[in-house]
SEMI-899661 format. One line per field, with one value per residue (C-alpha): x, y, z; chain. Coordinates in pm, 1 decimal. Layout:
x <- [X:...]
y <- [Y:...]
z <- [Z:...]
chain <- [A:...]
END
This chain:
x <- [973.2:728.0:376.5:208.6:425.5:343.0:-28.1:7.6:190.8:-79.4:-355.6:-167.1:-139.0:-512.6:-587.3:-356.2:-515.2:-864.3:-764.6:-614.6:-912.6:-1167.8:-958.6:-911.4:-1279.6:-1372.2:-1120.5:-1191.1:-1564.1:-1755.4:-1994.4:-2351.1:-2669.4:-2791.4:-3153.8:-3377.2:-3356.4:-2983.6:-2841.0:-2668.6:-2300.2:-2037.1:-1915.0:-1559.0:-1299.1:-1204.2:-1489.0:-1377.2:-1027.5:-1138.5:-1435.7:-1223.5:-963.6:-1231.3:-1403.7:-1079.2:-962.4:-1224.0:-1146.2:-772.0:-812.1:-1062.2:-820.4:-543.2:-774.2:-880.8:-517.3:-419.6:-715.7:-616.8:-260.7:-399.9:-612.4:-304.9:-112.5:-399.9:-406.7:-32.5:-83.2:-0.9:-301.8:-351.6:-325.6:-585.1:-851.4:-978.7:-942.1:-571.1:-527.3:-705.1:-490.6:-171.4:-277.7:-337.7:9.0:172.8:-17.5:96.1:455.4:421.3:293.1:589.6:836.9:653.8:678.8:1050.6:1103.5:909.6:1134.3:1443.2:1308.0:1243.2:1593.4:1744.5:1549.1:1668.3:2027.5:1991.7:1867.0:2168.3:2408.7:2245.8:2280.2:2646.0:2711.5:2546.3:2761.2:3074.8:2989.9:2927.0:3259.1:3444.3:3289.9:3380.2:3745.9:3793.5:3949.2:3757.0:3930.9]
y <- [182.5:463.3:408.2:472.3:208.4:-33.7:35.9:-27.2:-352.9:-459.7:-382.7:-592.2:-873.8:-857.6:-867.3:-1165.0:-1356.2:-1283.3:-1381.2:-1709.1:-1775.9:-1731.5:-1934.4:-2217.5:-2224.4:-2227.2:-2501.0:-2727.6:-2683.1:-3007.3:-3030.9:-2926.9:-3003.7:-2681.1:-2779.5:-3084.8:-3083.7:-3162.1:-3502.5:-3559.3:-3447.7:-3721.4:-3810.2:-3727.3:-4007.3:-3983.8:-3790.4:-3816.5:-3669.4:-3401.3:-3295.3:-3274.6:-3058.6:-2846.3:-2789.8:-2665.1:-2443.4:-2167.9:-2141.6:-2111.7:-1866.3:-1659.5:-1645.0:-1526.3:-1259.6:-1139.2:-1128.3:-919.6:-685.3:-641.8:-559.4:-300.5:-151.7:-136.6:48.6:294.2:352.4:425.2:709.3:1044.5:1245.0:1568.5:1874.1:2144.5:1938.4:1953.5:2330.8:2315.4:2029.0:2220.3:2526.9:2315.9:2154.7:2499.8:2614.2:2306.3:2351.8:2715.4:2608.4:2337.2:2592.1:2824.1:2539.5:2422.4:2768.3:2784.2:2441.6:2552.3:2860.8:2643.2:2400.1:2680.8:2820.9:2474.2:2422.6:2762.6:2675.1:2336.0:2502.7:2738.3:2447.6:2256.7:2560.0:2605.2:2234.5:2255.9:2557.7:2382.8:2072.1:2282.9:2464.4:2133.6:2002.7:2324.2:2298.3:1957.8:1962.6:1776.4:1463.0]
z <- [1199.0:1264.2:1393.5:1057.2:887.0:1166.6:1115.8:742.1:809.0:1053.2:801.4:545.5:798.6:873.5:500.4:456.6:744.0:611.5:257.1:376.9:602.1:324.3:81.1:328.0:416.1:49.3:-31.5:266.0:318.8:283.1:-11.2:61.4:-128.7:-287.9:-333.6:-336.7:-718.6:-710.5:-625.6:-294.6:-313.4:-296.5:49.8:152.1:135.0:504.4:669.7:1031.6:984.4:737.4:944.6:1259.5:1082.9:920.6:1254.2:1413.4:1125.9:1162.3:1532.6:1472.6:1187.3:1382.9:1675.5:1441.0:1295.6:1640.8:1754.0:1449.9:1509.5:1874.7:1771.8:1531.4:1810.5:2034.1:1763.6:1717.4:2092.3:2080.5:1832.6:1986.9:2090.7:1908.4:2125.0:2088.5:1918.7:1565.2:1525.9:1605.5:1359.1:1082.7:1155.7:1148.9:821.5:670.9:787.9:641.4:315.3:291.9:360.9:98.1:-154.8:-89.6:-129.0:-442.8:-598.5:-518.3:-673.7:-981.0:-1016.8:-980.7:-1239.9:-1487.4:-1429.3:-1477.6:-1799.4:-1928.1:-1840.2:-2008.0:-2324.1:-2319.9:-2270.0:-2555.8:-2784.9:-2687.6:-2743.2:-3084.6:-3175.8:-3053.9:-3255.0:-3564.8:-3514.7:-3480.0:-3800.0:-3985.0:-3877.9:-4041.8:-4383.0:-4649.4:-4775.3]
chain <- [A:A:A:A:A:A:A:A:A:A:A:A:A:A:A:A:A:A:A:A:A:A:A:A:A:A:A:A:A:A:A:A:A:A:A:A:A:A:A:A:A:A:A:A:A:A:A:A:A:A:A:A:A:A:A:A:A:A:A:A:A:A:A:A:A:A:A:A:A:A:A:A:A:A:A:A:A:A:A:A:A:A:A:A:A:A:A:A:A:A:A:A:A:A:A:A:A:A:A:A:A:A:A:A:A:A:A:A:A:A:A:A:A:A:A:A:A:A:A:A:A:A:A:A:A:A:A:A:A:A:A:A:A:A:A:A:A:A:A]
END
């Protein structure tokens, strides 16, 4: 797997960890009184076990998120350095774009030739079908 694919996979992993972390925090967070005008929220059924688990979850999820971010940083650091700086990159991009344009024009010419040939084949097939129908004797 190339480095760009690895970076994409790592970004997906970071997104997944963050998504799970926010969902878990939202699901497991203890109820909180929003304002003095609202009644006190109901107490949890087993507050000691739930609160202990809830207190540990953010730490574990944060550690997983930091680990994924560090792996991403390591992958970024492994990217090859560009030689010649930004000017050389811009020049290389321009060369690749020009090459892409030439290849695109050639493909367009080939497509037009193929469409013309297809039209000729369709006309010949139509003529052949008409000739076959004209050779049949009426019953």
